[in-house]
SEDRENLUM-69141 format. One record per residue (C-alpha): residue number from 1; residue in one letter; x, y, z. Coordinates in Angstrom, 2 decimals. Example, Ala and Ser with C-alpha at 12.3 -4.5 7.8 and 13.67 -1.06 7.14 Angstrom:
# SEDRENLUM-69141
sefi num->1, residu->a, east->12.30, north->-4.50, up->7.80
sefi num->2, residu->s, east->13.67, north->-1.06, up->7.14
This chain:
# SEDRENLUM-69141
sefi num->1, residu->m, east->17.66, north->164.00, up->4.20
sefi num->2, residu->l, east->19.12, north->166.88, up->1.72
sefi num->3, residu->g, east->23.03, north->165.25, up->1.91
sefi num->4, residu->a, east->21.42, north->161.76, up->0.98
sefi num->5, residu->a, east->19.53, north->162.70, up->-2.16
sefi num->6, residu->l, east->22.40, north->164.49, up->-3.11
sefi num->7, residu->i, east->24.78, north->161.98, up->-2.52
sefi num->8, residu->d, east->22.53, north->159.89, up->-4.99
sefi num->9, residu->a, east->22.42, north->162.35, up->-7.61
sefi num->10, residu->l, east->25.86, north->162.83, up->-7.74
sefi num->11, residu->r, east->27.14, north->159.59, up->-7.54
sefi num->12, residu->r, east->25.21, north->158.80, up->-10.98
sefi num->13, residu->r, east->27.58, north->161.42, up->-12.05
sefi num->14, residu->f, east->30.36, north->160.28, up->-10.67
sefi num->15, residu->p, east->30.52, north->156.65, up->-10.03
sefi num->16, residu->t, east->33.90, north->156.41, up->-8.06
sefi num->17, residu->a, east->33.26, north->159.13, up->-5.46
sefi num->18, residu->r, east->33.74, north->159.40, up->-2.20
sefi num->19, residu->f, east->31.80, north->160.51, up->0.18
sefi num->20, residu->a, east->32.39, north->161.53, up->4.29
sefi num->21, residu->g, east->31.45, north->163.82, up->6.62
sefi num->22, residu->i, east->29.27, north->164.43, up->9.62
sefi num->23, residu->a, east->26.60, north->162.06, up->8.63
sefi num->24, residu->g, east->23.32, north->161.06, up->9.96
sefi num->25, residu->p, east->22.01, north->157.34, up->9.41
sefi num->26, residu->r, east->20.65, north->158.60, up->5.86
sefi num->27, residu->m, east->23.70, north->159.80, up->4.50
sefi num->28, residu->q, east->25.43, north->156.77, up->6.10
sefi num->29, residu->s, east->22.73, north->154.66, up->4.09
sefi num->30, residu->a, east->23.84, north->156.53, up->1.33
sefi num->31, residu->g, east->27.30, north->155.25, up->1.39
sefi num->32, residu->a, east->29.20, north->158.22, up->3.39
sefi num->33, residu->a, east->31.65, north->157.73, up->5.88
sefi num->34, residu->t, east->30.97, north->159.57, up->9.29
sefi num->35, residu->i, east->33.58, north->161.30, up->10.93
sefi num->36, residu->d, east->31.27, north->162.20, up->14.49
sefi num->37, residu->s, east->27.60, north->161.78, up->15.28
sefi num->38, residu->m, east->25.18, north->164.51, up->13.56
sefi num->39, residu->e, east->23.80, north->164.81, up->17.29
sefi num->40, residu->t, east->26.24, north->166.93, up->18.60
sefi num->41, residu->l, east->25.06, north->169.43, up->16.19
sefi num->42, residu->s, east->21.44, north->168.76, up->16.94
sefi num->43, residu->v, east->21.42, north->172.21, up->19.19
sefi num->44, residu->g, east->19.14, north->175.58, up->18.16
sefi num->45, residu->g, east->18.95, north->178.87, up->20.02
sefi num->46, residu->i, east->21.87, north->180.97, up->21.03
sefi num->47, residu->v, east->21.64, north->180.15, up->25.31
sefi num->48, residu->e, east->21.29, north->176.87, up->24.34
sefi num->49, residu->v, east->24.06, north->176.19, up->21.89
sefi num->50, residu->v, east->26.56, north->177.95, up->24.67
sefi num->51, residu->k, east->26.05, north->174.97, up->26.56
sefi num->52, residu->h, east->27.52, north->172.65, up->24.04
sefi num->53, residu->l, east->29.71, north->175.24, up->22.73
sefi num->54, residu->p, east->33.19, north->173.11, up->23.28
sefi num->55, residu->a, east->31.90, north->169.53, up->21.80
sefi num->56, residu->i, east->30.84, north->171.91, up->19.10
sefi num->57, residu->l, east->34.32, north->173.85, up->18.68
sefi num->58, residu->s, east->36.03, north->170.65, up->19.15
sefi num->59, residu->l, east->34.06, north->168.92, up->16.35
sefi num->60, residu->r, east->34.80, north->171.66, up->13.91
sefi num->61, residu->r, east->38.34, north->171.67, up->14.50
sefi num->62, residu->r, east->38.71, north->167.98, up->13.79
sefi num->63, residu->l, east->36.43, north->168.33, up->10.60
sefi num->64, residu->i, east->38.59, north->171.21, up->9.58
sefi num->65, residu->k, east->41.75, north->169.40, up->10.22
sefi num->66, residu->a, east->40.60, north->166.00, up->8.27
sefi num->67, residu->c, east->39.62, north->168.18, up->4.97
sefi num->68, residu->l, east->42.93, north->169.77, up->5.16
sefi num->69, residu->a, east->44.54, north->166.66, up->4.99
sefi num->70, residu->e, east->42.25, north->165.01, up->2.89
sefi num->71, residu->k, east->41.90, north->167.69, up->0.37
sefi num->72, residu->p, east->38.40, north->166.48, up->-1.08
sefi num->73, residu->d, east->37.60, north->167.83, up->-4.45
sefi num->74, residu->i, east->34.26, north->169.62, up->-2.85
sefi num->75, residu->f, east->33.11, north->170.78, up->0.32
sefi num->76, residu->i, east->29.46, north->170.53, up->0.69
sefi num->77, residu->g, east->28.01, north->172.80, up->4.00
sefi num->78, residu->i, east->24.50, north->171.63, up->4.73
sefi num->79, residu->d, east->22.58, north->174.28, up->6.68
sefi num->80, residu->a, east->23.52, north->175.03, up->9.74
sefi num->81, residu->p, east->25.07, north->178.11, up->8.46
sefi num->82, residu->d, east->27.13, north->179.37, up->12.00
sefi num->83, residu->f, east->28.72, north->175.90, up->12.46
sefi num->84, residu->t, east->29.53, north->175.35, up->8.53
sefi num->85, residu->l, east->30.39, north->178.71, up->7.30
sefi num->86, residu->g, east->33.33, north->179.39, up->9.27
sefi num->87, residu->v, east->34.44, north->175.39, up->8.25
sefi num->88, residu->e, east->34.15, north->176.80, up->4.55
sefi num->89, residu->r, east->35.72, north->179.99, up->4.80
sefi num->90, residu->r, east->39.07, north->177.92, up->6.15
sefi num->91, residu->l, east->38.77, north->175.68, up->3.34
sefi num->92, residu->k, east->38.35, north->178.14, up->0.71
sefi num->93, residu->r, east->41.48, north->179.76, up->1.68
sefi num->94, residu->a, east->43.47, north->176.79, up->1.74
sefi num->95, residu->g, east->42.02, north->176.47, up->-2.17
sefi num->96, residu->i, east->39.02, north->173.92, up->-1.53
sefi num->97, residu->t, east->36.42, north->174.54, up->-3.61
sefi num->98, residu->t, east->33.41, north->174.86, up->-1.40
sefi num->99, residu->v, east->29.56, north->174.91, up->-1.49
sefi num->100, residu->h, east->26.68, north->175.89, up->0.67
sefi num->101, residu->y, east->23.16, north->174.07, up->0.29
sefi num->102, residu->v, east->20.16, north->175.89, up->2.38
sefi num->103, residu->s, east->20.91, north->179.52, up->2.50
sefi num->104, residu->p, east->20.93, north->181.30, up->6.06
sefi num->105, residu->s, east->18.02, north->183.07, up->6.52
sefi num->106, residu->i, east->19.62, north->186.17, up->5.25
sefi num->107, residu->w, east->16.38, north->187.63, up->4.51
sefi num->108, residu->a, east->14.64, north->186.93, up->7.94
sefi num->109, residu->w, east->17.58, north->188.45, up->10.61
sefi num->110, residu->r, east->21.23, north->188.84, up->10.45
sefi num->111, residu->p, east->21.51, north->190.14, up->6.93
sefi num->112, residu->e, east->25.07, north->191.39, up->7.23
sefi num->113, residu->r, east->26.07, north->187.27, up->6.82
sefi num->114, residu->i, east->25.89, north->187.63, up->3.32
sefi num->115, residu->k, east->29.50, north->189.13, up->3.60
sefi num->116, residu->t, east->30.80, north->186.10, up->5.63
sefi num->117, residu->i, east->28.77, north->183.83, up->2.79
sefi num->118, residu->r, east->30.88, north->185.44, up->0.40
sefi num->119, residu->a, east->34.30, north->185.46, up->1.63
sefi num->120, residu->a, east->33.19, north->181.48, up->2.56
sefi num->121, residu->v, east->31.29, north->179.62, up->-0.38
sefi num->122, residu->n, east->31.85, north->179.03, up->-4.43
sefi num->123, residu->h, east->28.67, north->178.37, up->-4.60
sefi num->124, residu->m, east->25.35, north->178.46, up->-2.94
sefi num->125, residu->l, east->22.48, north->176.24, up->-3.63
sefi num->126, residu->l, east->19.13, north->177.76, up->-2.90
sefi num->127, residu->l, east->15.55, north->176.28, up->-1.73
sefi num->128, residu->l, east->13.33, north->179.06, up->-2.08
sefi num->129, residu->p, east->13.06, north->181.14, up->-4.91
sefi num->130, residu->f, east->12.79, north->184.79, up->-3.79
sefi num->131, residu->e, east->16.63, north->184.08, up->-2.73
sefi num->132, residu->e, east->18.24, north->183.67, up->-6.04
sefi num->133, residu->e, east->17.64, north->187.35, up->-6.89
sefi num->134, residu->i, east->19.10, north->188.36, up->-3.01
sefi num->135, residu->y, east->22.47, north->186.14, up->-4.34
sefi num->136, residu->r, east->22.48, north->187.62, up->-7.90
sefi num->137, residu->k, east->22.78, north->191.57, up->-6.10
sefi num->138, residu->a, east->25.64, north->190.31, up->-3.91
sefi num->139, residu->g, east->27.86, north->188.75, up->-6.75
sefi num->140, residu->i, east->27.53, north->185.56, up->-5.15
sefi num->141, residu->p, east->27.22, north->182.34, up->-7.61
sefi num->142, residu->a, east->24.30, north->180.79, up->-6.55
sefi num->143, residu->t, east->21.66, north->178.01, up->-7.81
sefi num->144, residu->y, east->18.05, north->177.62, up->-7.10
sefi num->145, residu->v, east->16.96, north->174.01, up->-6.90
sefi num->146, residu->g, east->13.62, north->173.81, up->-5.02
sefi num->147, residu->h, east->13.05, north->172.12, up->-2.12
sefi num->148, residu->p, east->13.91, north->168.25, up->-2.23
sefi num->149, residu->l, east->10.88, north->167.97, up->0.23
sefi num->150, residu->a, east->8.15, north->169.08, up->-2.62
sefi num->151, residu->d, east->10.01, north->166.16, up->-4.56
sefi num->152, residu->q, east->9.27, north->163.36, up->-2.05
sefi num->153, residu->i, east->5.50, north->164.16, up->-1.23
sefi num->154, residu->p, east->2.82, north->163.54, up->-3.41
sefi num->155, residu->l, east->0.92, north->166.34, up->-5.26
sefi num->156, residu->t, east->-2.08, north->164.09, up->-4.04
sefi num->157, residu->s, east->-3.13, north->161.88, up->-1.22
sefi num->158, residu->d, east->-5.55, north->159.55, up->-0.33
sefi num->159, residu->q, east->-7.29, north->160.40, up->3.29
sefi num->160, residu->s, east->-9.36, north->157.59, up->3.79
sefi num->161, residu->a, east->-6.53, north->155.10, up->2.49
sefi num->162, residu->i, east->-4.53, north->156.67, up->4.98
sefi num->163, residu->r, east->-6.82, north->156.80, up->7.62
sefi num->164, residu->a, east->-7.62, north->153.11, up->7.47
sefi num->165, residu->v, east->-3.56, north->151.85, up->7.37
sefi num->166, residu->l, east->-3.73, north->153.88, up->10.76
sefi num->167, residu->e, east->-7.28, north->151.95, up->11.88
sefi num->168, residu->i, east->-8.64, north->155.32, up->12.82
sefi num->169, residu->p, east->-12.59, north->154.75, up->12.68
sefi num->170, residu->r, east->-14.87, north->156.58, up->10.71
sefi num->171, residu->g, east->-16.20, north->159.88, up->12.47
sefi num->172, residu->k, east->-13.30, north->160.49, up->13.99
sefi num->173, residu->r, east->-11.72, north->164.26, up->14.28
sefi num->174, residu->v, east->-8.29, north->163.44, up->13.84
sefi num->175, residu->i, east->-5.72, north->166.03, up->15.45
sefi num->176, residu->a, east->-1.56, north->165.36, up->14.90
sefi num->177, residu->i, east->0.66, north->167.06, up->17.35
sefi num->178, residu->l, east->4.22, north->167.04, up->16.52
sefi num->179, residu->p, east->5.66, north->168.61, up->19.70
sefi num->180, residu->g, east->9.47, north->168.73, up->17.90
sefi num->181, residu->s, east->12.02, north->166.49, up->17.29
sefi num->182, residu->r, east->14.84, north->167.59, up->19.63
sefi num->183, residu->q, east->14.20, north->166.81, up->23.47
sefi num->184, residu->r, east->14.79, north->170.49, up->24.40
sefi num->185, residu->e, east->11.52, north->171.58, up->22.13
sefi num->186, residu->v, east->9.45, north->168.54, up->23.58
sefi num->187, residu->e, east->10.78, north->169.88, up->26.99
sefi num->188, residu->a, east->9.35, north->173.43, up->26.09
sefi num->189, residu->l, east->6.54, north->172.35, up->24.51
sefi num->190, residu->a, east->4.94, north->168.96, up->26.04
sefi num->191, residu->p, east->3.08, north->170.51, up->28.59
sefi num->192, residu->l, east->1.68, north->172.94, up->26.47
sefi num->193, residu->f, east->0.99, north->170.21, up->23.96
sefi num->194, residu->v, east->-0.86, north->168.17, up->26.51
sefi num->195, residu->e, east->-3.06, north->170.88, up->28.45
sefi num->196, residu->t, east->-4.58, north->172.03, up->24.24
sefi num->197, residu->a, east->-5.41, north->168.42, up->23.82
sefi num->198, residu->k, east->-7.14, north->168.41, up->27.03
sefi num->199, residu->r, east->-9.06, north->171.57, up->26.08
sefi num->200, residu->l, east->-9.91, north->170.09, up->22.88
sefi num->201, residu->f, east->-11.26, north->166.75, up->23.91
sefi num->202, residu->a, east->-13.68, north->168.51, up->26.16
sefi num->203, residu->r, east->-14.92, north->170.70, up->23.50
sefi num->204, residu->y, east->-14.67, north->167.51, up->20.69
sefi num->205, residu->p, east->-15.36, north->164.20, up->22.47
sefi num->206, residu->e, east->-14.95, north->162.77, up->18.77
sefi num->207, residu->a, east->-11.26, north->163.98, up->18.46
sefi num->208, residu->c, east->-8.07, north->161.61, up->18.90
sefi num->209, residu->f, east->-4.32, north->162.76, up->18.71
sefi num->210, residu->l, east->-1.81, north->161.30, up->16.62
sefi num->211, residu->v, east->1.21, north->161.86, up->17.78
sefi num->212, residu->p, east->4.63, north->161.13, up->16.10
sefi num->213, residu->f, east->8.00, north->160.91, up->17.55
sefi num->214, residu->v, east->11.75, north->160.90, up->16.13
sefi num->215, residu->s, east->13.68, north->159.41, up->19.39
sefi num->216, residu->r, east->12.41, north->157.29, up->22.59
sefi num->217, residu->e, east->13.68, north->160.20, up->24.43
sefi num->218, residu->t, east->11.21, north->162.38, up->22.94
sefi num->219, residu->r, east->8.51, north->159.89, up->23.50
sefi num->220, residu->q, east->9.62, north->159.18, up->27.19
sefi num->221, residu->r, east->9.09, north->163.22, up->27.81
sefi num->222, residu->f, east->5.64, north->163.48, up->26.11
sefi num->223, residu->e, east->4.11, north->160.48, up->28.02
sefi num->224, residu->q, east->5.39, north->161.88, up->31.05
sefi num->225, residu->e, east->3.83, north->164.91, up->30.74
sefi num->226, residu->i, east->0.49, north->162.89, up->29.49
sefi num->227, residu->w, east->0.80, north->161.03, up->33.59
sefi num->228, residu->l, east->1.96, north->164.54, up->35.14
sefi num->229, residu->q, east->-1.48, north->166.09, up->33.59
sefi num->230, residu->e, east->-3.61, north->162.72, up->34.30
sefi num->231, residu->t, east->-4.55, north->162.98, up->30.55
sefi num->232, residu->q, east->-3.87, north->159.38, up->30.21
sefi num->233, residu->d, east->-7.42, north->158.35, up->29.32
sefi num->234, residu->l, east->-7.61, north->160.69, up->26.43
sefi num->235, residu->p, east->-7.52, north->158.70, up->22.79
sefi num->236, residu->w, east->-3.84, north->159.17, up->22.25
sefi num->237, residu->r, east->-1.82, north->157.43, up->19.52
sefi num->238, residu->l, east->1.73, north->157.83, up->19.84
sefi num->239, residu->m, east->4.08, north->156.61, up->16.91
sefi num->240, residu->f, east->7.71, north->156.21, up->16.46
sefi num->241, residu->g, east->8.12, north->158.30, up->12.75
sefi num->242, residu->h, east->5.35, north->158.14, up->10.60
sefi num->243, residu->s, east->5.06, north->161.73, up->10.70
sefi num->244, residu->h, east->4.02, north->162.06, up->7.53
sefi num->245, residu->e, east->1.58, north->159.91, up->7.49
sefi num->246, residu->a, east->0.02, north->161.52, up->10.99
sefi num->247, residu->m, east->-0.34, north->164.89, up->8.84
sefi num->248, residu->l, east->-1.87, north->163.59, up->5.92
sefi num->249, residu->a, east->-4.64, north->161.45, up->8.39
sefi num->250, residu->s, east->-5.05, north->164.67, up->10.34
sefi num->251, residu->d, east->-7.77, north->167.13, up->10.41
sefi num->252, residu->v, east->-5.48, north->169.80, up->11.55
sefi num->253, residu->v, east->-1.71, north->169.67, up->12.85
sefi num->254, residu->l, east->-0.68, north->171.36, up->16.12
sefi num->255, residu->l, east->2.91, north->171.72, up->15.36
sefi num->256, residu->a, east->6.67, north->172.95, up->17.01
sefi num->257, residu->s, east->8.03, north->176.01, up->14.57
sefi num->258, residu->g, east->10.74, north->174.07, up->12.02
sefi num->259, residu->t, east->10.78, north->172.07, up->8.99
sefi num->260, residu->a, east->7.74, north->170.16, up->9.81
sefi num->261, residu->a, east->6.02, north->173.43, up->9.16
sefi num->262, residu->l, east->7.07, north->173.06, up->5.74
sefi num->263, residu->e, east->6.17, north->169.37, up->5.45
sefi num->264, residu->c, east->2.48, north->169.92, up->6.69
sefi num->265, residu->m, east->2.35, north->172.78, up->3.67
sefi num->266, residu->l, east->3.18, north->169.84, up->1.90
sefi num->267, residu->a, east->0.96, north->168.03, up->2.91
sefi num->268, residu->h, east->-1.94, north->170.59, up->2.40
sefi num->269, residu->r, east->-3.19, north->170.45, up->6.00
sefi num->270, residu->p, east->-4.25, north->173.62, up->8.37
sefi num->271, residu->v, east->-1.53, north->174.09, up->10.70
sefi num->272, residu->v, east->-1.40, north->175.76, up->13.74
sefi num->273, residu->v, east->2.50, north->177.00, up->14.49
sefi num->274, residu->s, east->4.38, north->177.39, up->18.19
sefi num->275, residu->y, east->7.42, north->177.80, up->19.81
sefi num->276, residu->r, east->8.89, north->178.60, up->22.85
sefi num->277, residu->v, east->12.92, north->179.28, up->23.62
sefi num->278, residu->a, east->14.94, north->180.32, up->26.57
sefi num->279, residu->p, east->13.65, north->184.29, up->27.10
sefi num->280, residu->l, east->17.02, north->185.83, up->26.62
sefi num->281, residu->t, east->17.51, north->183.75, up->22.93
sefi num->282, residu->y, east->14.31, north->184.65, up->22.27
sefi num->283, residu->r, east->15.28, north->188.75, up->22.92
sefi num->284, residu->l, east->18.32, north->188.78, up->21.36
sefi num->285, residu->v, east->16.67, north->186.93, up->18.19
sefi num->286, residu->k, east->13.65, north->189.35, up->17.74
sefi num->287, residu->r, east->15.61, north->192.68, up->18.42
sefi num->288, residu->k, east->17.06, north->191.33, up->14.82
sefi num->289, residu->y, east->14.34, north->189.44, up->13.12
sefi num->290, residu->l, east->12.98, north->191.28, up->9.75
sefi num->291, residu->l, east->9.77, north->189.36, up->8.99
sefi num->292, residu->p, east->6.58, north->189.50, up->10.85
sefi num->293, residu->y, east->6.63, north->185.51, up->10.63
sefi num->294, residu->v, east->8.88, north->182.78, up->11.36
sefi num->295, residu->s, east->7.39, north->179.57, up->9.84
sefi num->296, residu->l, east->8.20, north->178.68, up->6.10
sefi num->297, residu->p, east->4.43, north->178.40, up->5.03
sefi num->298, residu->n, east->4.04, north->182.05, up->6.17
sefi num->299, residu->i, east->7.62, north->183.12, up->4.37
sefi num->300, residu->i, east->7.04, north->181.37, up->1.48
sefi num->301, residu->g, east->3.35, north->183.06, up->0.82
sefi num->302, residu->k, east->4.76, north->186.14, up->2.31
sefi num->303, residu->r, east->1.69, north->186.77, up->4.44
sefi num->304, residu->h, east->-0.35, north->185.41, up->7.49
sefi num->305, residu->l, east->-1.71, north->181.92, up->5.90
sefi num->306, residu->v, east->-1.14, north->179.85, up->9.30
sefi num->307, residu->p, east->-1.46, north->181.20, up->12.51
sefi num->308, residu->e, east->1.75, north->181.39, up->15.27
sefi num->309, residu->f, east->2.09, north->181.48, up->18.94
sefi num->310, residu->l, east->5.33, north->182.26, up->19.95
sefi num->311, residu->q, east->6.92, north->182.63, up->23.38
sefi num->312, residu->e, east->4.18, north->184.48, up->25.64
sefi num->313, residu->d, east->1.25, north->184.04, up->23.48
sefi num->314, residu->a, east->1.98, north->180.37, up->23.20
sefi num->315, residu->r, east->-0.70, north->179.38, up->25.53
sefi num->316, residu->a, east->-3.69, north->176.64, up->25.68
sefi num->317, residu->e, east->-6.44, north->179.00, up->25.19
sefi num->318, residu->n, east->-4.46, north->180.35, up->22.15
sefi num->319, residu->l, east->-3.78, north->176.79, up->20.54
sefi num->320, residu->v, east->-7.23, north->175.69, up->21.16
sefi num->321, residu->q, east->-9.01, north->178.81, up->19.80
sefi num->322, residu->a, east->-7.09, north->178.34, up->16.87
sefi num->323, residu->v, east->-7.13, north->174.48, up->16.25
sefi num->324, residu->s, east->-11.19, north->174.85, up->16.59
sefi num->325, residu->a, east->-11.03, north->177.82, up->13.96
sefi num->326, residu->y, east->-9.99, north->174.73, up->11.42
sefi num->327, residu->l, east->-12.32, north->172.17, up->12.87
sefi num->328, residu->d, east->-15.56, north->174.53, up->12.47
sefi num->329, residu->d, east->-15.12, north->175.97, up->9.15
sefi num->330, residu->e, east->-14.79, north->173.54, up->6.34
sefi num->331, residu->r, east->-14.35, north->176.17, up->3.64
sefi num->332, residu->l, east->-11.47, north->177.66, up->5.50
sefi num->333, residu->c, east->-9.70, north->174.69, up->5.77
sefi num->334, residu->g, east->-10.72, north->173.90, up->1.83
sefi num->335, residu->l, east->-8.75, north->177.51, up->1.19
sefi num->336, residu->i, east->-5.84, north->177.06, up->2.72
sefi num->337, residu->s, east->-5.37, north->173.35, up->1.31
sefi num->338, residu->a, east->-5.80, north->175.00, up->-2.04
sefi num->339, residu->q, east->-3.18, north->177.37, up->-1.32
sefi num->340, residu->f, east->-0.91, north->175.21, up->-0.08
sefi num->341, residu->a, east->-0.95, north->172.45, up->-3.13
sefi num->342, residu->g, east->-0.01, north->175.61, up->-5.19
sefi num->343, residu->m, east->2.71, north->176.28, up->-3.29
sefi num->344, residu->h, east->3.77, north->172.93, up->-3.29
sefi num->345, residu->g, east->3.90, north->172.79, up->-7.21
sefi num->346, residu->e, east->6.10, north->175.72, up->-7.33
sefi num->347, residu->l, east->8.79, north->174.12, up->-5.25
sefi num->348, residu->r, east->8.66, north->170.68, up->-6.88
sefi num->349, residu->c, east->12.00, north->170.80, up->-8.74
sefi num->350, residu->n, east->13.72, north->167.84, up->-8.70
sefi num->351, residu->a, east->15.56, north->169.55, up->-6.15
sefi num->352, residu->a, east->18.67, north->166.73, up->-5.85
sefi num->353, residu->e, east->19.15, north->166.84, up->-9.61
sefi num->354, residu->r, east->19.27, north->170.68, up->-9.75
sefi num->355, residu->a, east->21.70, north->170.24, up->-7.12
sefi num->356, residu->a, east->24.08, north->167.75, up->-8.42
sefi num->357, residu->t, east->24.19, north->169.38, up->-11.93
sefi num->358, residu->a, east->24.99, north->172.53, up->-10.76
sefi num->359, residu->l, east->27.86, north->171.23, up->-9.03
sefi num->360, residu->v, east->29.25, north->169.29, up->-12.36
sefi num->361, residu->p, east->30.99, north->172.43, up->-13.54
sefi num->362, residu->l, east->32.74, north->172.83, up->-9.96
sefi num->363, residu->l, east->34.09, north->169.34, up->-10.12
sefi num->364, residu->g, east->35.67, north->169.76, up->-13.50
sefi num->365, residu->g, east->32.73, north->168.65, up->-15.92
sefi num->366, residu->a, east->31.19, north->164.91, up->-16.60
C-alpha cells in the first residue's frame, strides 16, 4: 500500500522512472516489476522467522546482487527493518542512495537500532509525529509525512448507508472480528475469537458477526474453527476483503494487534485488541519492550485508550467483558470515537505527496 502510493506520487514528478522490488499486488498494479513474491517476507515474531530464515536470506542476497548490478538512483526500503536495513547498509556503502519508509519502533523496543539506521540510510520517512524529534537528536535526516491510511480513509462516514449496502437488518448489534492477515495469526486466534463470539451471542442474541479475510487459507482455518466449536448456527458473515466496510458497519471491533488497530482508529470505532505469539517470542520481546502498550491507537495517544489482551490475558472471558463494556455504554463509545477523530486529523498529511517531495532532492531535483 505504501509503495504503490509512493510510486504514483514519484511518477508524477519523474514520468520516465522505472520501479522494481519485492512487490505485492498493489505495487505491481502501480507499475513495479517484482523479483519475488512479497509472501516470503510475510512472517512475524522471532521463533517464527527462524523457520523461514533460509528463504529470507536467499531473497536478501538476490535483492542486493540485483541492486548492485542495476545501480538504481535510489533504494527505498519499506518497513520490515530486520530485512531492509541490512540491504540498505550494503547499498549505501556501495554509493547507492538509500531511504527507509516507516521508522522501526525504536521508541518501543531495541532503541540501540538507531546506530544501525544511521549506518544504513540517507533519509528516513516517518509516519508518526513524535518520531521526528528522535531522529533530529540522532542527527539522521528525516521527514514526518503522516500516515497514508489517514489520507485514504474519510474523516466522516455514514454507518447506516454502509449497513444498508451490507444488507444488515435494523436493530442488529454488529461486531466485526478481524483475526489477522497471516495464517499464523489466524491459527493462534481463531479458537479464542470463535469462543468469544459464542459467549457474546449468548449475552446479545441480536448480535451478528462480520469477519473479513485476506486469503482463502485464512478463511478456511476460521471456518474450520466454527465447525469444531459447533457454532455454525451463529449469524456469521464471512467476507473476502472489505475489512474497512466491516469496521465502519460495526458497533465494536475485536481484532488481532497490528495495522488493523490503526485502521479501526481511523474508522473511529471502539476496538478491543488481542494477540498471541510463540511463548519464547513473547518472553524475548517482553524483556526489551519499553512501552506499557502495543497497539497503535494507544501508542499514538500515549495512554490506554483501547483494551489490550495479550498472551495469557487473551482469554474469552476478558474479551467478552471488554466488548460488552462498549456495547452497554453509548457514552463511552462516543468519547472513544471523538478521540479517534481528533487523532485521525493529526495523521492526515497527504503522506505519499510529502514523501515524494522529500525524495526529490535525493534524486537530483525536479
